[in-house]
MMTF fields as JSON, N, C-alpha, C and O atoms, coordinates in Angstrom:
{
  "mmtfVersion": "1.0.0",
  "mmtfProducer": "UNKNOWN",
  "numBonds": 315,
  "numAtoms": 316,
  "numGroups": 79,
  "numChains": 1,
  "numModels": 1,
  "chainsPerModel": [1],
  "groupsPerChain": [79],
  "chainIdList": ["A"],
  "bondAtomList": [4, 2, 8, 6, 12, 10, 16, 14, 20, 18, 24, 22, 28, 26, 32, 30, 36, 34, 40, 38, 44, 42, 48, 46, 52, 50, 56, 54, 60, 58, 64, 62, 68, 66, 72, 70, 76, 74, 80, 78, 84, 82, 88, 86, 92, 90, 96, 94, 100, 98, 104, 102, 108, 106, 112, 110, 116, 114, 120, 118, 124, 122, 128, 126, 132, 130, 136, 134, 140, 138, 144, 142, 148, 146, 152, 150, 156, 154, 160, 158, 164, 162, 168, 166, 172, 170, 176, 174, 180, 178, 184, 182, 188, 186, 192, 190, 196, 194, 200, 198, 204, 202, 208, 206, 212, 210, 216, 214, 220, 218, 224, 222, 228, 226, 232, 230, 236, 234, 240, 238, 244, 242, 248, 246, 252, 250, 256, 254, 260, 258, 264, 262, 268, 266, 272, 270, 276, 274, 280, 278, 284, 282, 288, 286, 292, 290, 296, 294, 300, 298, 304, 302, 308, 306, 312, 310],
  "bondOrderList": [1, 1, 1, 1, 1, 1, 1, 1, 1, 1, 1, 1, 1, 1, 1, 1, 1, 1, 1, 1, 1, 1, 1, 1, 1, 1, 1, 1, 1, 1, 1, 1, 1, 1, 1, 1, 1, 1, 1, 1, 1, 1, 1, 1, 1, 1, 1, 1, 1, 1, 1, 1, 1, 1, 1, 1, 1, 1, 1, 1, 1, 1, 1, 1, 1, 1, 1, 1, 1, 1, 1, 1, 1, 1, 1, 1, 1, 1],
  "groupList": [{"groupName": "MET", "atomNameList": ["N", "CA", "C", "O"], "elementList": ["N", "C", "C", "O"], "formalChargeList": [0, 0, 0, 0], "bondAtomList": [1, 0, 2, 1, 3, 2], "bondOrderList": [1, 1, 2], "singleLetterCode": "M", "chemCompType": "L-PEPTIDE LINKING"}, {"groupName": "GLN", "atomNameList": ["N", "CA", "C", "O"], "elementList": ["N", "C", "C", "O"], "formalChargeList": [0, 0, 0, 0], "bondAtomList": [1, 0, 2, 1, 3, 2], "bondOrderList": [1, 1, 2], "singleLetterCode": "Q", "chemCompType": "L-PEPTIDE LINKING"}, {"groupName": "ASN", "atomNameList": ["N", "CA", "C", "O"], "elementList": ["N", "C", "C", "O"], "formalChargeList": [0, 0, 0, 0], "bondAtomList": [1, 0, 2, 1, 3, 2], "bondOrderList": [1, 1, 2], "singleLetterCode": "N", "chemCompType": "L-PEPTIDE LINKING"}, {"groupName": "HIS", "atomNameList": ["N", "CA", "C", "O"], "elementList": ["N", "C", "C", "O"], "formalChargeList": [0, 0, 0, 0], "bondAtomList": [1, 0, 2, 1, 3, 2], "bondOrderList": [1, 1, 2], "singleLetterCode": "H", "chemCompType": "L-PEPTIDE LINKING"}, {"groupName": "SER", "atomNameList": ["N", "CA", "C", "O"], "elementList": ["N", "C", "C", "O"], "formalChargeList": [0, 0, 0, 0], "bondAtomList": [1, 0, 2, 1, 3, 2], "bondOrderList": [1, 1, 2], "singleLetterCode": "S", "chemCompType": "L-PEPTIDE LINKING"}, {"groupName": "LYS", "atomNameList": ["N", "CA", "C", "O"], "elementList": ["N", "C", "C", "O"], "formalChargeList": [0, 0, 0, 0], "bondAtomList": [1, 0, 2, 1, 3, 2], "bondOrderList": [1, 1, 2], "singleLetterCode": "K", "chemCompType": "L-PEPTIDE LINKING"}, {"groupName": "VAL", "atomNameList": ["N", "CA", "C", "O"], "elementList": ["N", "C", "C", "O"], "formalChargeList": [0, 0, 0, 0], "bondAtomList": [1, 0, 2, 1, 3, 2], "bondOrderList": [1, 1, 2], "singleLetterCode": "V", "chemCompType": "L-PEPTIDE LINKING"}, {"groupName": "TYR", "atomNameList": ["N", "CA", "C", "O"], "elementList": ["N", "C", "C", "O"], "formalChargeList": [0, 0, 0, 0], "bondAtomList": [1, 0, 2, 1, 3, 2], "bondOrderList": [1, 1, 2], "singleLetterCode": "Y", "chemCompType": "L-PEPTIDE LINKING"}, {"groupName": "THR", "atomNameList": ["N", "CA", "C", "O"], "elementList": ["N", "C", "C", "O"], "formalChargeList": [0, 0, 0, 0], "bondAtomList": [1, 0, 2, 1, 3, 2], "bondOrderList": [1, 1, 2], "singleLetterCode": "T", "chemCompType": "L-PEPTIDE LINKING"}, {"groupName": "LEU", "atomNameList": ["N", "CA", "C", "O"], "elementList": ["N", "C", "C", "O"], "formalChargeList": [0, 0, 0, 0], "bondAtomList": [1, 0, 2, 1, 3, 2], "bondOrderList": [1, 1, 2], "singleLetterCode": "L", "chemCompType": "L-PEPTIDE LINKING"}, {"groupName": "GLU", "atomNameList": ["N", "CA", "C", "O"], "elementList": ["N", "C", "C", "O"], "formalChargeList": [0, 0, 0, 0], "bondAtomList": [1, 0, 2, 1, 3, 2], "bondOrderList": [1, 1, 2], "singleLetterCode": "E", "chemCompType": "L-PEPTIDE LINKING"}, {"groupName": "ASP", "atomNameList": ["N", "CA", "C", "O"], "elementList": ["N", "C", "C", "O"], "formalChargeList": [0, 0, 0, 0], "bondAtomList": [1, 0, 2, 1, 3, 2], "bondOrderList": [1, 1, 2], "singleLetterCode": "D", "chemCompType": "L-PEPTIDE LINKING"}, {"groupName": "GLY", "atomNameList": ["N", "CA", "C", "O"], "elementList": ["N", "C", "C", "O"], "formalChargeList": [0, 0, 0, 0], "bondAtomList": [1, 0, 2, 1, 3, 2], "bondOrderList": [1, 1, 2], "singleLetterCode": "G", "chemCompType": "PEPTIDE LINKING"}, {"groupName": "ALA", "atomNameList": ["N", "CA", "C", "O"], "elementList": ["N", "C", "C", "O"], "formalChargeList": [0, 0, 0, 0], "bondAtomList": [1, 0, 2, 1, 3, 2], "bondOrderList": [1, 1, 2], "singleLetterCode": "A", "chemCompType": "L-PEPTIDE LINKING"}, {"groupName": "PHE", "atomNameList": ["N", "CA", "C", "O"], "elementList": ["N", "C", "C", "O"], "formalChargeList": [0, 0, 0, 0], "bondAtomList": [1, 0, 2, 1, 3, 2], "bondOrderList": [1, 1, 2], "singleLetterCode": "F", "chemCompType": "L-PEPTIDE LINKING"}, {"groupName": "CYS", "atomNameList": ["N", "CA", "C", "O"], "elementList": ["N", "C", "C", "O"], "formalChargeList": [0, 0, 0, 0], "bondAtomList": [1, 0, 2, 1, 3, 2], "bondOrderList": [1, 1, 2], "singleLetterCode": "C", "chemCompType": "L-PEPTIDE LINKING"}, {"groupName": "PRO", "atomNameList": ["N", "CA", "C", "O"], "elementList": ["N", "C", "C", "O"], "formalChargeList": [0, 0, 0, 0], "bondAtomList": [1, 0, 2, 1, 3, 2], "bondOrderList": [1, 1, 2], "singleLetterCode": "P", "chemCompType": "L-PEPTIDE LINKING"}, {"groupName": "ILE", "atomNameList": ["N", "CA", "C", "O"], "elementList": ["N", "C", "C", "O"], "formalChargeList": [0, 0, 0, 0], "bondAtomList": [1, 0, 2, 1, 3, 2], "bondOrderList": [1, 1, 2], "singleLetterCode": "I", "chemCompType": "L-PEPTIDE LINKING"}],
  "groupTypeList": [0, 1, 2, 3, 4, 5, 1, 6, 7, 2, 7, 8, 6, 9, 9, 10, 5, 10, 4, 11, 12, 12, 7, 3, 13, 14, 15, 16, 4, 9, 5, 12, 15, 3, 4, 1, 12, 11, 4, 14, 10, 10, 13, 17, 10, 2, 17, 8, 10, 13, 17, 10, 9, 7, 17, 10, 4, 9, 5, 13, 11, 2, 1, 16, 17, 16, 5, 10, 11, 9, 17, 6, 5, 16, 9, 4, 17, 9, 6],
  "groupIdList": [1, 2, 3, 4, 5, 6, 7, 8, 9, 10, 11, 12, 13, 14, 15, 16, 17, 18, 19, 20, 21, 22, 23, 24, 25, 26, 27, 28, 29, 30, 31, 32, 33, 34, 35, 36, 37, 38, 39, 40, 41, 42, 43, 44, 45, 46, 47, 48, 49, 50, 51, 52, 53, 54, 55, 56, 57, 58, 59, 60, 61, 62, 63, 64, 65, 66, 67, 68, 69, 70, 71, 72, 73, 74, 75, 76, 77, 78, 79],
  "secStructList": [7, 7, 7, 7, 7, 7, 7, 7, 7, 7, 7, 7, 7, 3, 3, 3, 3, 7, 6, 6, 1, 1, 3, 3, 3, 3, 7, 6, 6, 1, 6, 6, 7, 3, 3, 3, 3, 1, 1, 2, 2, 2, 2, 2, 2, 2, 2, 2, 2, 2, 2, 2, 2, 2, 2, 2, 2, 2, 2, 2, 6, 6, 7, 7, 7, 7, 7, 7, 7, 7, 7, 7, 7, 7, 7, 7, 7, 7, 7],
  "xCoordList": [0.848, 0.0, 0.886, 1.725, 0.684, 1.504, 0.94, -0.275, 1.835, 1.42, 1.681, 2.819, 0.623, 0.749, 0.446, -0.668, 1.448, 1.213, 0.501, 0.798, -0.436, -1.196, -0.357, 0.423, -0.533, 0.165, -0.842, -1.759, -0.667, -1.56, -1.006, 0.181, -1.865, -1.53, -2.454, -3.652, -1.893, -2.689, -2.772, -1.755, -3.984, -4.221, -5.311, -6.237, -5.178, -6.222, -7.219, -6.837, -8.498, -9.539, -10.323, -10.493, -10.789, -11.605, -13.007, -13.195, -13.989, -15.386, -16.055, -15.9, -16.795, -17.546, -19.017, -19.4, -19.838, -21.284, -21.708, -21.339, -22.487, -22.999, -24.261, -25.018, -24.486, -25.653, -26.965, -27.981, -26.937, -28.148, -28.218, -28.987, -27.415, -27.383, -26.258, -25.756, -25.866, -24.776, -23.431, -23.345, -22.385, -21.023, -20.114, -20.244, -19.181, -18.111, -16.868, -16.545, -16.168, -14.971, -13.791, -13.929, -12.635, -11.433, -10.2, -10.187, -9.164, -7.889, -6.853, -6.42, -6.444, -5.52, -4.178, -3.554, -3.735, -2.426, -2.452, -1.407, -3.648, -3.8, -4.57, -5.799, -3.825, -4.416, -5.549, -5.377, -6.7, -7.838, -8.633, -9.54, -8.313, -9.033, -10.201, -10.04, -11.379, -12.594, -13.695, -13.668, -14.653, -15.86, -16.961, -16.778, -18.096, -19.198, -20.12, -19.97, -21.069, -22.052, -23.239, -23.129, -24.374, -25.59, -25.538, -26.224, -24.726, -24.546, -23.052, -22.23, -22.713, -21.309, -20.671, -19.568, -21.384, -20.867, -20.64, -19.626, -21.595, -21.464, -20.284, -19.553, -20.109, -18.996, -17.66, -16.733, -17.554, -16.322, -16.07, -14.948, -17.128, -17.015, -16.548, -15.669, -17.145, -16.839, -15.432, -14.748, -14.987, -13.639, -12.596, -11.511, -12.918, -12.009, -11.814, -10.691, -12.908, -12.835, -12.068, -11.278, -12.305, -11.614, -10.101, -9.313, -9.703, -8.276, -7.671, -6.565, -8.401, -7.914, -7.663, -6.612, -8.62, -8.483, -7.34, -6.596, -7.206, -6.14, -4.771, -3.907, -4.585, -3.308, -3.058, -1.941, -4.11, -3.969, -3.541, -2.717, -4.102, -3.755, -2.294, -1.584, -1.845, -0.438, 0.481, 1.495, 0.123, 0.946, 1.006, 2.069, -0.131, -0.19, 0.714, 1.283, 0.844, 1.693, 3.112, 3.898, 3.439, 4.756, 5.106, 6.255, 4.088, 4.289, 4.489, 3.994, 5.21, 5.394, 4.074, 3.247, 3.896, 2.709, 3.027, 3.979, 2.243, 2.551, 2.5, 1.599, 3.484, 3.469, 2.723, 2.827, 1.974, 1.24, 2.207, 2.96, 2.169, 2.974, 2.012, 2.076, 1.133, 0.01, -0.009, 0.093, -0.137, -0.306, -1.689, -2.017, -2.486, -3.819, -3.743, -3.476, -3.977, -3.859, -5.041, -5.087, -5.995, -7.097, -6.573, -5.737, -7.068, -6.685, -7.925, -8.986, -7.789, -8.857, -8.397, -7.357, -9.19, -8.831, -9.776, -10.991, -9.234, -10.031, -9.89, -8.787, -11.02, -10.987, -11.815, -11.928],
  "yCoordList": [-1.187, 0.0, 1.24, 1.424, 2.086, 3.286, 4.401, 4.559, 5.165, 6.293, 7.576, 8.038, 8.146, 9.387, 10.545, 10.676, 11.383, 12.55, 13.613, 13.821, 14.268, 15.322, 16.594, 16.857, 17.371, 18.635, 19.686, 19.395, 20.896, 21.984, 22.658, 22.975, 22.871, 23.607, 24.819, 24.71, 25.964, 27.19, 27.637, 27.843, 27.782, 28.227, 29.284, 29.276, 30.189, 31.177, 30.568, 29.953, 30.745, 30.332, 31.568, 32.512, 31.541, 32.627, 32.098, 30.982, 32.916, 32.532, 33.577, 34.781, 33.094, 33.964, 33.627, 32.457, 34.66, 34.439, 34.046, 34.694, 32.977, 32.535, 33.32, 33.702, 33.56, 34.341, 33.636, 34.288, 32.305, 31.541, 31.17, 30.29, 31.841, 31.535, 30.572, 29.883, 30.524, 29.651, 30.304, 31.457, 29.54, 30.058, 29.061, 27.848, 29.613, 28.827, 29.134, 30.303, 28.107, 28.287, 27.618, 26.54, 28.258, 27.633, 28.094, 29.137, 27.279, 27.543, 27.8, 26.858, 29.057, 29.385, 28.656, 28.397, 28.328, 27.678, 26.192, 25.586, 25.613, 24.196, 24.126, 24.201, 23.982, 24.048, 23.034, 21.844, 23.521, 22.651, 22.292, 21.464, 22.9, 22.582, 23.553, 24.68, 23.08, 23.894, 23.146, 21.92, 23.894, 23.297, 24.341, 25.429, 24.01, 24.964, 24.61, 23.569, 25.487, 25.216, 26.138, 27.214, 25.712, 26.525, 27.713, 28.711, 27.614, 28.72, 28.965, 28.136, 30.106, 30.434, 29.353, 28.886, 28.96, 27.957, 26.622, 25.962, 26.224, 24.95, 24.995, 24.016, 26.134, 26.269, 26.159, 25.52, 26.777, 26.695, 25.243, 24.745, 24.581, 23.176, 22.309, 21.461, 22.533, 21.713, 21.972, 21.03, 23.232, 23.505, 22.993, 22.574, 23.025, 22.469, 20.978, 20.477, 20.276, 18.843, 18.589, 17.649, 19.431, 19.277, 19.456, 18.732, 20.426, 20.656, 19.464, 19.026, 18.943, 17.756, 16.601, 15.962, 16.334, 15.234, 15.494, 14.578, 16.728, 17.122, 16.827, 16.22, 17.268, 17.062, 15.577, 15.089, 14.861, 13.416, 12.7, 11.785, 13.119, 12.511, 12.788, 11.894, 14.032, 14.363, 13.531, 13.008, 13.41, 12.623, 11.164, 10.545, 10.612, 9.213, 8.96, 7.877, 9.969, 9.85, 10.364, 10.495, 10.658, 11.207, 12.457, 12.665, 13.284, 14.55, 15.671, 15.577, 16.724, 17.844, 18.582, 18.708, 19.061, 19.84, 21.302, 21.852, 21.942, 23.336, 24.256, 24.167, 25.134, 26.199, 27.372, 27.632, 28.07, 29.211, 30.356, 30.78, 30.838, 31.989, 32.947, 33.159, 33.512, 34.261, 35.642, 35.789, 36.641, 38.008, 38.462, 38.434, 38.874, 39.389, 40.913, 41.484, 41.55, 43.003, 43.565, 43.457, 44.164, 44.819, 46.012, 46.779, 46.156, 47.268, 48.046, 47.464, 49.356, 50.202, 50.648, 51.289, 50.297, 50.596, 51.663, 51.467, 52.768, 53.86, 53.77, 53.877, 53.571, 53.423, 54.542, 54.614],
  "zCoordList": [0.0, 0.0, 0.0, 0.882, -1.007, -1.126, -0.261, -0.137, 0.331, 1.152, 0.372, 0.282, -0.19, -0.94, -0.008, 0.499, 0.211, 1.051, 0.222, -0.955, 0.867, 0.197, 0.178, 1.093, -0.876, -1.006, -1.452, -2.221, -0.971, -1.359, -2.611, -2.682, -3.584, -4.792, -4.853, -4.592, -5.196, -5.291, -6.742, -7.404, -7.218, -8.592, -8.621, -7.81, -9.572, -9.835, -10.809, -11.804, -10.511, -11.451, -11.873, -11.101, -13.102, -13.638, -13.866, -14.349, -13.512, -13.716, -14.597, -14.391, -15.573, -16.475, -16.342, -16.32, -16.253, -16.246, -17.651, -18.63, -17.737, -19.033, -19.376, -18.484, -20.656, -21.074, -20.721, -20.484, -20.689, -20.376, -18.896, -18.508, -18.073, -16.642, -16.329, -17.216, -15.083, -14.683, -14.931, -15.354, -14.657, -14.746, -15.438, -15.276, -16.222, -16.83, -16.008, -15.792, -15.547, -14.728, -15.412, -15.989, -15.346, -15.898, -15.15, -14.496, -15.269, -14.618, -15.706, -16.371, -15.903, -16.999, -16.917, -17.946, -15.719, -15.576, -15.938, -16.174, -15.979, -16.326, -17.644, -17.674, -18.712, -20.056, -20.217, -19.951, -20.652, -20.903, -19.669, -19.744, -18.523, -17.286, -17.124, -16.656, -17.524, -17.509, -16.773, -16.668, -16.269, -15.698, -15.737, -16.285, -15.159, -15.117, -13.965, -13.325, -13.714, -12.67, -12.831, -13.42, -12.306, -12.395, -11.449, -11.668, -10.391, -9.455, -9.297, -9.689, -8.722, -8.461, -7.594, -7.876, -6.531, -5.595, -6.283, -6.056, -7.13, -7.836, -8.811, -8.957, -9.469, -10.41, -9.676, -10.173, -8.499, -7.698, -7.278, -7.368, -6.821, -6.403, -7.583, -7.43, -8.753, -9.924, -10.463, -10.862, -10.483, -10.989, -9.991, -10.392, -8.695, -7.689, -7.936, -7.896, -8.19, -8.477, -9.777, -9.866, -10.777, -12.063, -11.892, -12.5, -11.061, -10.814, -10.072, -10.39, -9.083, -8.353, -9.311, -9.258, -10.18, -11.141, -12.115, -12.466, -12.546, -13.471, -12.847, -13.481, -11.591, -10.906, -10.64, -10.812, -10.217, -9.98, -11.257, -11.218, -12.386, -13.671, -14.024, -14.485, -13.807, -14.072, -13.183, -13.646, -11.899, -10.97, -11.4, -11.353, -11.82, -12.233, -13.435, -13.575, -14.304, -15.491, -15.247, -16.186, -13.978, -13.624, -14.424, -14.815, -14.657, -15.36, -14.328, -13.205, -14.709, -13.774, -13.533, -14.435, -12.317, -11.975, -12.284, -11.731, -13.165, -13.522, -12.304, -11.469, -12.231, -11.236, -11.857, -13.056, -11.024, -11.571, -11.842, -10.964, -13.06, -13.463, -14.149, -15.36, -13.361, -13.89, -13.27, -12.052, -14.101, -13.612, -14.048, -15.234, -13.093, -13.401, -13.329, -12.271, -14.447, -14.525, -15.303, -16.528, -14.599, -15.315, -16.126, -15.647, -17.339, -18.191, -18.597, -18.821, -18.69, -19.237, -20.621, -20.775, -21.613, -22.999, -23.535, -23.553, -23.96, -24.559, -26.064, -26.6, -26.753, -28.212, -28.84, -30.064]
}
């Protein structure tokens, strides 16, 4: 029986309100890691689970876990 120690990973997630209701959630640092939910809370719960599965899959394949290298900078664009 293998003893896998748990490790905390910190990632930024972005949530977008969908036009038909609900939320689309994604993690920019984990390519292709998206989820959604009918409520904000559900979307957070679902993207958290998606990130867990994503990391578990990388670990199972002995792949490196991406470190977040993300800068969030709001810009005001005058056109």
